[in-house]
N, C-alpha and C positions, 0 to 999 in steps of 0.2 A: 261417240256413243253417249246417249243420254242416261245418266244414272240418278236414281232417287235413292236416298239413304234414310233408314228408319231406325230409331233407337231411343234411349233416354239417359241412362246413367253414364258415369265416367268411362266405363268400358267402351261404350259405343262412341263416345267423343274421341277417344284415342284411336279407335279403328277408323273413324271418319277422317281424322287428320292424316293418318298414314295413307289411306285410300285416295284421298283428294290430292295428295302430293304426286300421285302417279296418274290417276284418272279423275279429271275434274267432275265433281258432283254438281248436278243441276239444281237439286232441291233436297231439303231435309224435312222429314216428318217426325214429330215427337208429340208427347202428351201435353195436356194443358198445364200452364204454370200452377203450382200447388201452394196453398196457404201454409205457412210455417211459423212457428214461434208464438209467443203470447199475443202479438199484434196481428197475427195471421197475415203477414206480409206475403205477397205472391212471390214465389221463387221459381225461376225457370230451370228446366232440366240442364244437366251438364252438356248434353248434346246441343241444345238450343244456344247456349253460351258459346260453344266452340264454333258452331255454324255461323253465328254472327261475327265472331272474330275472323272467320275465313270468307266473309261476305257472301255466304250461300243463303238463298231465300229459305225461310222456315215456314212450314205449315203445321198447325197444331190442332189436334182433335182428341176428344175423349175416346172415341172408337173410330179408327180410320176406315174400317170396312163399312161402317154405317154412315158416317158424316163426310168422309173424304173421297169417296169413289169418283165422283164427277171431276174433282180437282186433279186427281191422279190420272184419270183418263185424258183430261185436257193437256197434261204434261207430256203424255205419250212417251213414257220411258222405254228404253230398250231393255233395261234391267232394273230391278229393285234389290237393294242389299239391306238386310236387317242385322242388327247386333244388339242383343239384350233388349228387344222391343217389348216383350211381355203381352202381346195381343195375338190371338188366333185370327188369321186372315181368312176372309170368305173366299169361296171358289171364284166368285165374280172378280174380287180384287186380284187373286192369284193369276187370273187370265189376262190382266191388263198388259204387263210388260212383254215385249216381243220375245225376250230370252228368259223369261220367268223371274222368280224371286229366289235369291240366295240368302242363306243365313250363316252367320259366323257364330259358332257355338263354342263355349269355353270348356270343352272336354273332348275326349276321344270317344265318340259315340260308337256303340250304343250305351256306353257307361255314362251315368249321370244325365239322362234326359231331363228336360225341364229346368226349373230354376235352381240356383245356388250350386252349380256344378263345381266351382272352385272351392267353396267351403267344404263340400262333401269329400273332395279329393284329399284335403288336409285332415279333416276329421278321421277319415278311414286310413290315414297313414300311407297313402299311395306314394310310390317312388317316381311315378311318371304321370304327366298330364299332357294337355295339348289343345289344339284347335281343330275343329271340324268345319269345313265349308260344305254345305249341303243344299240341295234343292228344297224349297219350302213347299209343304203340302198342308192340307187342313189339319192333320194330326200333329201333335207336339213332337218336334225333333225326330220325325219319322221319314223324311224324304231321302232320296238317293244321295249317298255320300260322294262328293266330287274330289275332296282333298282332305287329308289329315296330316298335321305336323305335330310330332311329339316333342316334348321337352322334359328333362329330368326335374324333379322337385327336390330342392335342397333340403338337407336333413333338418335345418332349423328355419326353413323358409316359412313365412307367414302367408295367410290367405291374401293379404294386401299386396305383398311383394309378388306373389304368383299372379294375382289379378293384373298388375301392371305389366308383367312380362307377356302374359297371354293376350292382352289387348294389343300390344305392339305386334306380336306374332300374327294375330288375326288380321291386322291391317296390311301386313306384308303380303 
């Protein structure tokens, strides 16, 4: 099975590592390297760094639905998996993979759609969080839910600690 994985931050890098240990990933898509610090040195995303460590080819775009369509079509993936990717994908892009696009989301949907679901679960004092695997559609976090895995939130657990646990759970 030919898998293309898309994301950017540490969360997606952890999901990639777990996924790739079971199902080899053919290519990774992430955003462009960003200038940081006083010297505006270009810094790659955590996902790019992890993909390079795993010797997985990396494609980078500002907007994959605009700039990367032909490249993804040429890869002819069976499935695309996203985790913390942060871009709304076009209908044309969503139609490319044979088995569709799946998203790993760090909450038990429909709760905390969109960005920062881990932080919101901590802020709101939730006792449980989890991971949702869903089909990706044009609307944000609105596709059919295929799988949810719940996990308790520790009384003194930080967003960072929950982030790490959910990333591992999402990759499994």
